[in-house]
C-alpha positions in Angstrom: -5.7 -35.8 167.9 -4.2 -33.7 170.7 -2.0 -35.0 173.4 -4.9 -34.8 176.0 -7.3 -36.5 173.6 -4.7 -39.3 173.1 -4.3 -39.7 176.8 -8.1 -40.1 177.3 -8.2 -42.8 174.6 -5.4 -44.7 176.3 -7.0 -44.4 179.7 -10.3 -45.6 178.2 -8.6 -48.7 176.9 -7.4 -49.5 180.4 -10.9 -49.0 181.9 -12.2 -52.6 181.4 -9.0 -54.1 182.9 -9.3 -51.9 185.9 -12.9 -52.7 186.3 -12.1 -56.4 186.3 -9.4 -55.8 188.9 -11.9 -54.2 191.3 -14.5 -56.9 190.7 -11.9 -59.6 191.5 -10.8 -57.6 194.6 -14.4 -57.4 195.9 -15.0 -61.2 195.2 -11.7 -62.1 197.0 -12.6 -59.9 200.0 -16.0 -61.4 200.1 -14.7 -65.0 200.1 -12.1 -64.1 202.8 -14.9 -62.7 205.0 -17.0 -65.8 204.4 -14.1 -68.0 205.3 -12.7 -66.1 208.3 -15.1 -63.4 209.2 -14.5 -59.7 209.9 -11.4 -58.7 211.8 -9.4 -61.6 210.3 -5.7 -60.7 210.1 -2.9 -62.3 208.1 0.7 -61.4 207.1 2.3 -61.6 203.7 5.9 -62.7 202.9 7.1 -59.0 203.0 5.8 -58.6 206.6 2.7 -56.5 205.6 -0.3 -57.2 207.8 -3.8 -57.2 206.3 -7.1 -57.1 208.2 -10.5 -57.8 206.8 -12.9 -55.1 208.1 -16.4 -53.9 207.6 -16.1 -50.3 206.2 -17.2 -47.6 208.5 -18.5 -45.4 205.7 -19.1 -45.3 202.0 -17.4 -42.7 199.8 -19.6 -41.1 197.2 -17.9 -39.2 194.4 -19.8 -36.6 192.4 -18.0 -35.9 189.1 -17.8 -32.5 187.6 -16.9 -33.9 184.2 -17.2 -37.3 182.5 -17.2 -38.7 179.0 -19.3 -40.9 176.8 -18.3 -42.7 173.6 -19.5 -44.9 170.8 -19.2 -48.6 171.2 -16.1 -50.6 170.5 -16.2 -53.7 168.3 -16.7 -56.2 171.2 -19.4 -54.2 173.0 -23.1 -54.5 172.7 -24.1 -51.0 173.7 -22.6 -47.6 173.9 -23.1 -44.4 175.8 -22.9 -42.2 172.7 -25.0 -43.1 169.7 -23.5 -43.6 166.2 -26.3 -41.3 164.9 -25.3 -38.5 167.2 -21.6 -38.8 166.3 -22.5 -38.8 162.6 -24.7 -35.8 163.0 -21.8 -34.0 164.6 -19.8 -34.7 161.4 -17.7 -37.7 162.4 -17.2 -40.5 159.8 -17.7 -43.9 161.3 -15.4 -46.8 160.3 -16.9 -49.7 158.4 -18.1 -52.6 160.6 -18.9 -50.5 163.6 
């Protein structure tokens, strides 16, 4: 495996953790909005001031390149089929 391929594998392993972070962030923001409304401001112990706002626009990102992969042990589905991977000459590990 090349250095870049190894880096992609490591980043993919972090993907679920990052996804959970953003879900938790959205839930927390939503709860703060419900509790205090838009424009609520507060300050943390380091002096940083936060304000809950309604975003003025949505950012849409169009990717030029992406990846798909076969499923991991704990996943129900995958974006790349085992059959397609095998047809490309890859040997699949037992139990996957």
